[in-house]
N, C-alpha and C positions, 0 to 999 in steps of 0.2 A: 587238251590237245586231241587231235583225231587219232583213232586207233591204228590208222594206216601209216603213221609216222615211221619212217625207216629208222633203224638203229644207227646211232652215231657213236664214235669213239668218245672216251671220257674227256679228251682234249684235242681239239682240231685247230691248230694255229692257222692264221690266215696265210694262204699260199699264193694268191694272185692279187692284182691291183683292185679288182672289184670287191673282194672280201675286205681288203685293207681300207678301201674307201668307206665301206659299210661300217667298219669298226670306228673310223674317225667320225663319221656322222653320228653314230650312237654315243660316242664320248662327248662330242660337242652338245648333243641334245641334253645329256645328263648334267653337263656343266651349266648349260643355260637354265635348266630347271632350278639348280641350286642358286644361281644368281637371281632368278625371278622370285624365289622364295625370300631371299635377302631383301629384295626391293619392296616386298610387301610390308616391311617394317620401316619404310621410308618416312611414314608419318610421325615416327618417334623423334625425328629431328626436331620437331616442334618443342619437345620437352626433354631433350638430351643434348648436353654440351660436350660429352666426353669424346676424346679423339679416337679412342679404340672403336667407337661406333661410327663416327662420321667418315673416317678414311676408308674402311672396308666398303661402306655404302657407296662412296664416291667411285671406288674401283669397280664395284658391281655395275654401277650406272654406265660407266664408260665401256666396260667389256661387253655388256649385254647388247649395246648398240652395234657392236661389230660382229659378235658371234651369231646373231640371228641371220643377217644376210649372208654371212660366210657359209653357215650350215646349209641354208637353202640353195646356195650356189653349188655346194658339193653334191647335193641331191640332183640338181639340174644338169650338172656336167656329165653325169653318166649317160650312156646311150639308153634310149627309152626301153629297149627290149631287155636291158640288163638291170634296170632299176627295180628296187623292191616295190611290190604292190602296196606296201605300207607307207611309202614316202609321202603321198598326198595327205594321209591321215596325220603322220608325224608333223609335216610342215604346218598344217592348219592348227593342230594342237599346240605346237611350239609357238607360233605367232600369237595364238589366243592367250597363252599363258604369259608371254613376255609383254604383250601390248594391249591385251583385251580387258585389263582390269581398270575400272574407272578410278579406283583409289590410288593407283600408282602415280608417282610424281611426274609432272609434265616438264619440270625444269629443275636442275640441281642448284643453279644460281641465277641471279637476275639477268645476267647477260645472255643466258640461254633463251630467254623470252624474245630477244631480238632476232633469233635465228629461226623464225617460223618457216621460212622458205626452205631452209635446209632440212627441217623435219618433214615438210611436205614431200619433197623429192625422195627422202629416205623411205617414207611409207609407200611411195609410188614404186620404188624398186622392189620392196617386199611384195607388193601386189602382183607385179609382173612375174616374179619368181614363182609365186603360188599359182598363177594362171598357167605358167609353163608346166608345172608339175601335174596339174590336172589335165591339161590339154594333151600332154605326151604320155600320160600314164597308160598302163595296159588294162584299164578297167573294161570289163566286158559287159557290165550291167549299166545301161544308160540311166537307170533311176538313181544310182548312186552319184553319178556325175551331176545331174540336175539338182538333186536335193542338197548335196554338199555345196555346190556353187551358189545356188540361190538363197538357201536358208542359213548357211553357215558363213559364207564368204562376205556377204553384204553387211552383217552386223559388225564384222571386224573393220570394214571400211568406215562404218559409223564411228567406231572407237578411234580410228586414225583421225577422222575429222574433228572429233571433240578435243583431241590433244592439240591439233593445229589451232583450233578456235580458242582454247585455253591460253595458248601463248599469245595470240592476238589480243585477248582481253587484258593480259598482264603486261603487254608491251607498252613502253612509254612513248613509242613512235607511232603507234597505231591510233587511228581515229576512233576505234571502239574501246580503246584502253583508257587509262586515267586521264589522258589529255582530252578525251572526249566527254568528260564528266563536268563540263563547265556549267551546265544547266542544273546540276544537282546541288542546290543551295537551300539554306534554311528559309522556309516561307512562314511568315507569321501572319495571323489574321489581322485585318485592318484595325480592329479595336484593340489597342494595346492593353487597355484596362482589363480585358478578359483573359490575359495570359496568366496561367496558374501552373508553376512548375511542379507542384505536388501532384496534381491530377492530370498534368500534361495538356490542359486545355489551352488551345491557341497555338500549340507547337505542331506545325505541319511537316514534321520529318517524314519523308517518303520511305516506307519500309522496303519497297521493291521498285526503285525508279526505272529499272531497265524495261519494265512493262509499260512505261509511259505514265505521265502525271494523271491522266484521266482514269486509268485502271489500277493505279497503285493505291495501297492502303497507307494511311498515315498512322504515326504512333498515337496521336490523339484518339483515333478511332479504336485502336487496340485497347487503350486505357478505358475508354468509355463504353466498351462492350460489356453489357450486364446480362445478356441473354446466353442461354446454353450453359453447359457444365464444363466446357473445355478451359475457359478462362475464369470460371467461378466455381471451383471445386469445393470451396469451403475451407481449404488449406491456404492460409494467407501467404505463407512462404512459397509454396509451389506456384500459386497464381502469380506472385511477383517475379519468380524466375522465368516463367513463360512469357510474361510481358517484357521483361528485361532482355530476353533473347531477341525479340523484335526490335527493341531499342538499340541493342548492340549491332544488329544488321543494318539499321538505318544510319547509325554513327559510322559504321565501316564505309558506307558509300560516301559520306561527307568527308571522311579522312582521306579518301583517295585523291581529293583535289590537291593535297599537299604533294603528292607524287607527280601530278600533272602540271605543277607550277601555277595552278589557278588561284585567283584571289578568293579569300574568305570574306565575303561581303558582310556576313553577320557578326564578325569578330568584334566590331565596335559597338554592337547593340547590348544593352543591359540585360535583355532577355536571354542572351547566350550565356552570360555568366550565371544568371539565376538558375539555369538548368543544372549546372554543376554545384553551385553553392547552396541551393535549396532542395533540389531533387536527389542528386547523387550523394551529396554531403549535407544531410539535413541538420546535423548537430548532435545526434545521439552517440552513445558509446559504440554502436555497431556500424556507424556510417562508413567506415573504411571498407568493410566487407562487401557491401553492395557495389560501391563505386569501383573497386578494383575487379570485382567479378564481371561487371558490365564491360570494362576495358579488356579483360582477359578474353572474353568471347569475341569481342570486336577484332582483336588482333589475331584470333584463331581464323576468322573469316579472311583477314588480310593475308595470312600465311597461305591459306588454300588458294586464294586468287593468284598469287605469284608462283606457287610451286606445285599445285595439283590441278586436276581437271574438274574438281567439284563445281567451280564457278560456271562451267560451260554445260553442266548436265543436271542442275538441281531442280529444274521446273518439273511439274507433275507429269507432263507427257514423256519427258526424258526418263523420269523415275520409273514409270510403269513399263516403258519399253526396255530399259536395262534389266529390270527384274524378270520380265517375261522371257526375253531372248536368252538370258544366262541360264535360267532354269530349263528352258527348252534345249539349249546347247548341251547342257550336262546330261539331260535325260536321253536325248537322241544318241549321243556318243556312247553312253553306257549300254544302251540296247543294241544299236545297229552296228557300231564299230566292232564290238567284240563278237557279235554274231557273224559278221563277215570274216573276221580274223579266224574264228574257229573253223569256218568252212574252207578258207583259202590260205590261211597263214602258213600251214605246214605242207604246202604243195610239194616242196622238195627240200631235203636236208641240205643240199648244196647251195641253195639260195639264201641260207641263213647263217648267222654267225653264232657258233656254239662255243661255250666255255664250260668244261667239266660237266657236260651233259645238259646244261641249261641253255635254252634259247634266248639270246640277247634281244632278239626281235620282240619276243613276248614280254621280257622284263622291261624293256624300254617303253613298250606300249602301255603296260600296266602302270608304270611310274608316271607317264604323261597323263593318262586318264585320271589316276588318283590325285595328282597334283592339281589338275584342272578342276575337278569336283570340289576339292577342299578350298582352293583359292576363290572359286566363283561363289561358293556358299558363304565364305567369310566376307566376300565383297558385297553380297546381297545384304548381309547383316549390317555392314557399314553403311550401305545406302539407306536402309530403313532407319537407322539410329543417327544419321548425319544431322548436324545442326542446320545444314542447308535445307534438308528435307523438312525438318521441323518448322522452320520459319516460313517456308513456302506453304505448308499445309495450314498453318495458323492464319496467314494472310488470306489464303483462298477461303478458309472457313468464315472469316469476318467479311470479306468482300462479297461472297455469295450468300451470306446470312443463312448458313446451313445448320443453325441450332435446332431446327425442326426435323432435320434428317438424322434420326437416331442411329442408323447404321454407320454413317460417316462419322458421327460424333463419337461413337464407341471405338471405331477404328483409330481415330485421331487420339483419343484419350489413351488407348493402349500403346501407341507408338511413343507418345510423349511421356508415358510412364516408365519406359525403358531407360535406365540410366547407365547402360553399359558404355564404358569409355567416354564418359561425359565430364570427367574431372581432370583430364590431362590437357590443359590448354597451353601451358608452358612449364618450364622447369621449376619455377618458384624458388629460385636460389639466388644468392648474391655472391658474385665473384669477390675474392678477398686478396689483397696484396699488402704486405708490410714492407716498407722500404728498408727499415733498419734490420730486418731479418733476411733480406734478399739482395741487398746491393752488391754483395761479393759473388753472386752467382755467375758462373762462366760456363756456357754449354761447350763441353769438351769436343763434341762431335761436329761442332758448327763448321769448321774449316773443310772437313771431308764432305759434309752435306752441301756446303756452299759451292763446291766444285761441280757437283752433279746438277745443282740448280742452275749454275751459270751455263752449263752445257745446254740446258733447255731454254736459254734466252730469257729467263725470269730474273727479277731483281732479288738477290738473297736477303736484302734488308726488309723486304715486304713479306717474305716467306718464312724465314728462320728466326728463332728467338734471339734477342740481343742480350748483352751483358746486363745483369741485374733483373732480368725479366723472368722471374720464377713465381708462378701463380700459387697462391695458397689454396687450401681446401675450401671449396664452395660451401657456404652455410645456408640453411633453410631460411627463407624469408619469413621472419617472425611477425606476429600480429602487432607487436609493439612498434616495429619499424613502420608498418603500413599505417598504424594509428598516428604516429608522429608526422608522417608525410601528409596524411589527410588533414591533420590539425594545422599544419603549416599552410597548406593551400587554402583552407577555409578562413584562417585568420588574416592572411595577407590579401585576399581578394585578387584583384588584377594588378596589384603593385608588389612585385617580387622583391626579395631582399637577399643580399649575398651573405647574410648571417650576422652582420654587424648589429642589426636591431635586437637579436637575441642577446648579444653581449651587453647592449645598453640596458635592456630590461633587468639584467642582473648587476647593473652598475659596474660593469667591467669595461672601462673606457681605455681601450688599448692605445688610441692615438695620443692620449695625454701621457701615458706611461712610456710609449716608444714614439716620440715625435719624429716626423719626417719620413715615416715608412709609407711607401706607396707601391702597390703591386701593379706591374704593367700587363701581366697576363694572368688568366685564371689558372694556368699550370703552376705558376709560382705560388699563387694563393693556396691551391689545394695541397701541394707538396709541403709547404711550410706548416700549415695547420695539421696535416696528417702526421708529420714527424713529431710535432709538439704533442699531439694526442697520444701517440704511441709512447712517448717519454713519460707522460703523466700516468698512463696505464701501467707502466712497469714499476712505478714507485708509489702509486696511491690506489690501493685496493678499496672498492666501495664498501666492503664489509658485508654484514648480514642484512642491512636495511633493504627491504624489498624494493622500494621506489628508487633508491640510489643504484641498486643492482640492475634494474631494468633500464635506467637512464645510461648506465655504464655500457651495457650490451648494445643499446641503440647507437650511442655515440661511436663506439669502437667499430661496430659492423659497418656503419655508414662511412666512417673515415676510411676504412680499408677498402670499401667499395669504390669510393671516389678515387682513391689511389690506383685501384685496379683499372678504372676507366682510363686514367692517364697512361698506364703501362700497356694495356691490352686493347683498349677501344678508344683511342684518341679521336677518331672520326666522329664520335658522338658528343664531343665537348665543343665549347664555343671557339677556342683557338684553332688555328689551322693545324692540321695533323703534323706537318713538317715542324712547326714551332714547338708543339708539344713533345714530339720525339727528340728534337734537338735539346730542349731543356732537360728532359729526363736523362738523356745520355750524359749531359754535362754534370748533373748531380751525381750520377753513378760514378763517373770518373773521379770527381772530387772526393767522394766518400772512400774510394779505394786508395787514394793517395794518403789520406789522413788516418785510416784505420787498417790494422792488420787483418788478414783473412781469419774469420772465426771469432774475432774480438767482439765482445758485447759492448755496444755503444751506450755509454752512460752520459748523463746530463753534464757532469763535471768536465768530461773530455770535450764536449761540444762547446761549452762556455769558454774554453781556452783557445778556440779557433780564431785566428785573425785573418779574415779574408782580405785580399787585395782588390783594387779597383778592377771591375770587369770579371771578377771571380763569381760567376752566377751560382754555382753549387755551394761555394763557401758562404755566401750571404744567406742562402736559404737555410743552411745548417745553423748559422749563427742566430738568425731570427727565430728559428724554431726552438732553439735552446732558451732564448730570452722569454719567448711565449710560455714554454713549459714551466719555467721558474715562476712566472706570475700566476699561472694556472694552479700550481701547487699551493699557493697561498689563498686561493679562492675556496670558500666553504661549499658553495653550491656548484662546484666545477662540472659535475657530471650531468646535472639537469641543464646547465647552460650549454654544454657541448652537444648534448642530444638535440636541443633546439637549434643550435648553430648548424650542425651537419644536416638536419632535415631542411632548414631554410636554404642552405647552400645547394643541396642536391636538386631542390625544386628550381632554384635560380639557374642551374646548369641545363635543365631539361629543354627549354625552347630551342628549336633548331630548324634550319631549312634543309638540312641534309636528310631528307626522308628516305633516300635510297639506302643509306647506311643502316637506318633502323630496320628496313625490310630485310637486309642481308643478315642481320643478327637474329631475325625471327627463325631462320633455318638452323640456328646453332643453339637452340634452347631459349633464346630470348634474353633481353636485358630489362631490368626493373626500370631504368631510366626511360625506356621506350614507353612503358605504361604511363609514367608521369607525363611524358611528352604528349601522348594521345589525350590524356585527361585535361591537360592545360589547353590543348588545341580546341576541344569542345567547349571550354570556358571562355574562348576568345583570346587566350594568351598565346601569341605566336612569336613574340619578340621580347627582348629585355629593355626596350627603350624607356619604359617608365619605372624601371627597377630602382629601388632605394639602396644606395651603397654609401658606406661610411668613408671617412677620410683614410681609414686603415684598410678599406676594402679594395676591390678591383678598380683599376683606373678606367673610367668610361671611355669606350672606343666606339664611335659611330659606325665603324666598318664591321663590327661584330654584332649580329642581331640574333 
């Protein structure tokens, strides 16, 4: 502070409207900074499903969109001669912090992407507010006006444009969105005999189709690149990961056609399945690791397209522009803003808000500057280590054949060698639900909460939990589970099975033991086998046998995951969501009528149930008890159930509801989405050719 600063009392409360307005402005600025910092953790939605994180983030997203224009409006409402000279600095800093970070989310849900016009006009309002602050401010130095406006204001307009463009790219209604990716299809070389999935020879997957077919690099070119040290480091594992990054990016563009409703012309070609069956799942013990790693990165790209601005700013010109202007922004503000504040900020004690001898103007300015520097530097690190930047640099390297450019090669090798935040593509957990442990659950606060939800004109049934809907603790996705799923996909090829083949392999012929049983919906099928599996688990421990213990854990975790999908994610299953919810509610109601609250459900009690005609829940419980009794007599029950549940989950995965899968990406992701994407790239998009047994799901041509 300047030595000429007049003495002030230890506490000077606001005494007029000008000082009160200043206090509100500073309070909203600090609140906005806190919300902006919270929004910097928005990318964690990709690998976090906990409600305590999602709901505060949602609140910050909504509040920040209102606080920024309101605060700028408070600044502009004051007469020009009474405004603080720091208002233009605060306004520009505030908007830069709240909207200038490329890593911030562009949409909180998919529906936000359809409101690009609303976002555009919102940014126009902010721009006019900022122009008003600079135009009417009492700056006496013309240099400050010109520099601030030209060199600081325009980059913010650029960030506004990238957010609008990101929403257009993610919009299902936009011509540049998924509906405009019709031309992005698998192109195979004319000579089919030359197709080799192991070396990717003949596969012309475009790594970056947005740049046009003529300028885009194919996956085959990436695999065949033997020059330079970027893709040939001598470390086989590292080279494979870099090439797989480009493969994931190419598959991501192909998967977008599912969201645009475009036909997958290559689905019927054998070469499509060979890519999955021979390249991603070659048949060794580690096959599942690479296959699911490629899909994880692919869905990471998909999440970024729908919820962040990365898809609009990943090319090299954008990359260098963002890095340069952010570093310049931070450097200029650090030097010039505080130099100006030191000279003019303490012009008069009456023009500032003081609390216990501390100038709030100085404190707010320091906080804004410090937050801007920290967030911009963090954002620069994210730009450098982004998977979008990596794949663009690799494709540029191969397209321009820059292996003789040692400087570029060393820079690229340095960037690719940074593994910061490269292992968090999704949550890697399985949701768990046990019906026998949760059927008695009744949310006590449901009626009170339903009243407030009803006042907001929302449907309580879609917002609040229902009876029996008590989620268990999510468990880590084990390597054994991924191996079981990969084995099922590999062995079945393009002919899925609802699990009855696994029963036949172990000579467990259910249709002979229980004649006349036929399930009309997959919901019945899942719930019956889930309850039977839980009953067997409660009475038959696998013991110390390692193989039996692994099979037991795979069977139980997949059984409870499929039940979790019925209870919490019915939109991802083949049946219509209304049918799944109706059947689930009927089963919960039946269980409550037959068992006391807190009662441990045992096999003997279920065997005594006599369901009446039309008693949906009663028949499920009865059939589950009969199944459990037969399973208890089977020697290889856990190996059989592990194979059964792996086959069934793969059978459930094909779906046309791509939007539902995209919505779950923002809540930690679901394992069935990864299976769905893997099957899509193998040409399996329906269950038309699925093999079902007499005891399996009734074929329904309307369900694909």
